[in-house]
N, C-alpha and C positions, 0 to 999 in steps of 0.2 A: 564756645567753639571747641572746648576740651573734648567732649565726646566724639566730635568729628575727627579731631586730631588722633584720638586713640584708634578709631576705626581705620584711618589711613595708615597708621603705624603698623597695624596688624596685617595689612595687605602686603603681600610679598613683592609687588611690582615697584620698579624704579620710578615710574610715573607717580605712584601714590606717595613715595618719599618726597619727590619734588613738590607735589601738591601740598603735602603736610608742611613742608618747610615754608611755602608761600603763604599758607593759611596762618602759620605761627607768626610770620612777619606782620601780617595784617592785624592779627590780634594784639601783638606787642606794640605796634604803632598806635593802634586805637586806644590802648591803655595810656600810652604816653600823651597823646593829644587830649584825652579826657582829663588827666591830671593837670596838664598845662592850662586848659580852658577853665577848670574849676578854680585854680589859683589866680589866673588873670582877671576873671570876673568876680572874684571873691565870693564864690559860692561853695566854698568848702564847708563841710559839716563834721560833727563828731562821728556820725554814722559812716560818712564817706571815708573818713580817716581809718575806720576799721574795715570797711568793705573793700577798699582798693587793695590794700595789701593781701587780703584774703583771696581776691580775684587773681592777683599776681601768683600767689602760692598754688592755686589750682591750675593756672596756665602753665606753670613750670613743672609741678609734680605729676600731673596726669601724663604728660609725654615721657618724662624720665622713668617713671615706674613702668610704663608700657614698653619703652625701649629696653629697659633692663630685662623684663619678662621675655622679650624676643632675642635677647643676647646682644643687643647693640649699644649698651651703656653699662659701665662698670657698677657692680653692686655696691662696692665700698663708697662710691660717690653718691649713689642713691640714698644709702643708709645715712650718711652725714647730712645730706641736704634735707631729706624728709624729717629726720629727727630735729634738726634746727627749726624747720618751718613749724613743726608741731609744737615745740617748746615755746617759740615766740608767740604763736597763736594762743597757746594756753596762758602765757604771761599777759597778753593783751586782754583776754577774757577776765582773768583774775584782777587786773588793774581796773578794768571797767566796772567790775562789781564794787569797786571802792571809789568810783567816781573820777578815776584818772584815765586820761587818753594816752596812747602811746603812738603818735604819728610816726610815719616813716622817717628814719634819719638819713643823713647823707650816706653813711655806711650801707644802710639798707638799700638805698637806691642804686648805689654802685654794685652791690651784690646782685640785685635783680638784673641789672644790665649784663653783668658777667654771666649769670646763669642763663639768661635768655640767649646770649651769643653762643654759649656752650650747647644748649638745647638745639638751636638752629643748626649748628654744625653737625650734631649727632643725628638730626632728622635726615640730613642729606645721605644718599647712598655712599658706598665706599668710593673715595675719590683719589686713592693712591697713598703710598707711604709718606710722601712729603707733606700732604695735607693732614694725614693722621697724626703726625707729631705736633703740628700746630694746634689741631683740634684737642689733643690730649693736654697740651700746655695750657690752653684756655680753660679746659675743665679743671685742671689743678688750681689755677688762679681763682676760678669761680668757687671752688670748694674752700680754699683758704679765706676768701672774702666772706663766704657763708658763715664760717666759724667765727671770724672776727666780728662781723655785724651781730651775730647772735650774742656774743660776749658783751658787745656795746649796749644792746637792749637791756640785758640783765643788769649791767652796771648802772644804766640810766634809771632802771626801776628801783634800785636800792639807794641811789643818790639822785633824786629828782631834779635838783638844781643844776646838774651837770649838762653843759651845752655840747652838742656834736656837730654843729654846722649847719 
């Protein structure tokens, strides 16, 4: 759904913004349902543990990069989020070459939820100053969680016995 989101974001109409937000909610919800069903029916796999976070990264980074290009998302937040996502993905690949999986942690799941909420709020058209301050606060929280979860992954990589919940 990421390419469709990008096209909708590039459209200047308010209707496209609302449609992009609705599509994003559907994509995020389907990701959550997929993970829940895989765990409930014990059908998780090493490949799935690698692909699911990658899909989350694409679902989040494609819209924020596009929103940044059109001037609707702060560049500093995009830089932090994209750098963290790239670094953790590279870490997962590196660990995979050594036979180690790095499944999503509790911190990573909270980070993803915060990022998705921030993206959703930025997909919506301008909704006024009161909503803007809430939207910005959620973005700051998402960026802080992004940094903390990235640190957690790297700490778990160097201390593999460490549990994170």
